[in-house]
C-alpha positions in Angstrom: 3.6 28.8 -38.0 7.1 31.7 -36.9 5.5 32.3 -33.2 5.6 28.1 -32.4 9.0 27.7 -33.9 10.1 30.7 -31.5 8.2 29.5 -28.8 8.5 25.1 -28.9 12.2 25.7 -27.7 10.7 27.5 -24.6 7.6 24.9 -24.6 10.1 22.1 -24.6 13.2 23.2 -21.5 9.5 23.7 -19.0 7.9 20.2 -20.2 11.5 19.5 -19.1 11.1 20.8 -16.1 8.1 20.0 -14.3 8.3 16.1 -15.1 12.6 16.5 -13.6 10.9 17.9 -10.4 7.8 15.7 -10.3 7.9 14.0 -6.9 8.9 10.2 -6.8 6.5 8.3 -5.6 7.2 6.2 -2.9 8.1 2.8 -2.2 5.8 -0.1 -1.4 3.6 -3.1 -1.7 0.0 -5.4 -2.0 -1.2 -7.4 -0.2 -3.7 -9.8 -2.0 -6.9 -11.7 -0.4 -9.1 -13.6 -2.4 -11.2 -16.6 -1.3 -8.7 -18.9 0.1 -6.2 -16.4 1.7 -3.9 -13.6 1.6 -0.1 -13.5 0.0 2.2 -13.0 0.2 3.2 -14.3 4.1 5.5 -12.2 4.2 6.4 -8.2 2.8 10.0 -6.6 3.4 9.6 -2.5 2.7 11.6 0.3 3.5 10.9 3.5 5.9 8.4 5.6 3.8 5.9 2.5 2.2 3.2 2.4 1.9 0.8 -0.7 2.5 -1.5 -1.0 -1.3 -4.4 -3.9 0.4 -6.5 -5.5 -3.0 -9.5 -7.3 -2.3 -10.4 -9.9 -5.3 -12.7 -11.7 -3.8 -16.1 -11.9 -3.6 -16.9 -11.2 0.1 -15.4 -8.1 2.0 -12.1 -8.4 3.8 -11.3 -5.7 7.1 -7.3 -6.3 7.3 -6.0 -5.7 11.0 -2.6 -5.5 13.4 -2.5 -7.8 16.3 -3.5 -8.9 18.3 -7.0 -9.6 17.7 -9.8 -7.5 19.5 -7.3 -4.6 20.1 -5.6 -4.2 17.1 -3.3 -2.0 19.0 0.8 -3.3 17.3 0.7 -1.8 14.7 -2.3 0.9 13.5 -1.4 2.7 10.1 -1.7 -0.9 9.3 -5.4 -0.9 10.4 -7.6 -0.8 7.4 -11.9 -0.3 7.1 -13.1 -2.7 5.1 -12.5 -3.4 1.9 -15.2 -4.3 -0.6 -15.5 -6.6 -3.4 -12.7 -5.4 -6.6 -11.7 -2.3 -4.4 -8.3 -1.3 -2.9 -7.1 0.4 0.2 -4.1 1.9 0.7 -2.5 3.0 4.8 -0.5 6.2 5.0 3.1 6.6 4.1 5.1 4.8 7.5 8.1 6.4 8.4 8.6 4.7 11.6 10.0 0.8 12.0 7.0 -1.4 12.4 7.1 -5.8 12.3 3.6 -6.4 11.5 1.3 -9.0 11.8 -2.1 -8.7 10.3 -5.0 -11.1 10.1 -8.5 -10.4 8.7 -11.3 -9.9 10.5 -14.0 -11.3 8.5 -11.6 -14.7 8.7 -10.3 -14.5 12.6 -8.0 -18.1 13.9 -7.3 -18.6 10.1 -3.7 -19.2 9.7 -4.1 -18.4 5.4 -5.4 -15.2 6.6 -2.8 -14.2 8.6 1.0 -11.8 6.8 3.1 -10.4 7.7 4.8 -7.5 7.0 8.8 -5.8 8.0 8.9 -2.3 7.7 12.8 -0.7 7.9 13.7 -3.4 9.5 16.5 -4.8 6.5 
């Protein structure tokens, strides 16, 4: 019992230090895809953010940057196919970007587009 009383302050101090030194989570935004399109239609983020895409549809989706076919405007936001119910996350984006994304599975449908502004506020 006395051993625990002596060790308790040390354990508490170590727990406090480790949580204070834990890395902070990057800010970000979540883009949601449903059967009727992508929401929100525009997102503004700070540099150092991530973009998460959540597929709540029963079909796979593949968000890619404009222009269609090249997908060259924002390669950091070109995603692989996202299965129904799954999510995908970009790497941390540190440069300023103005990106328009479209769903490869719904080319030409405005409901399946969004705009992501990073570091431009």
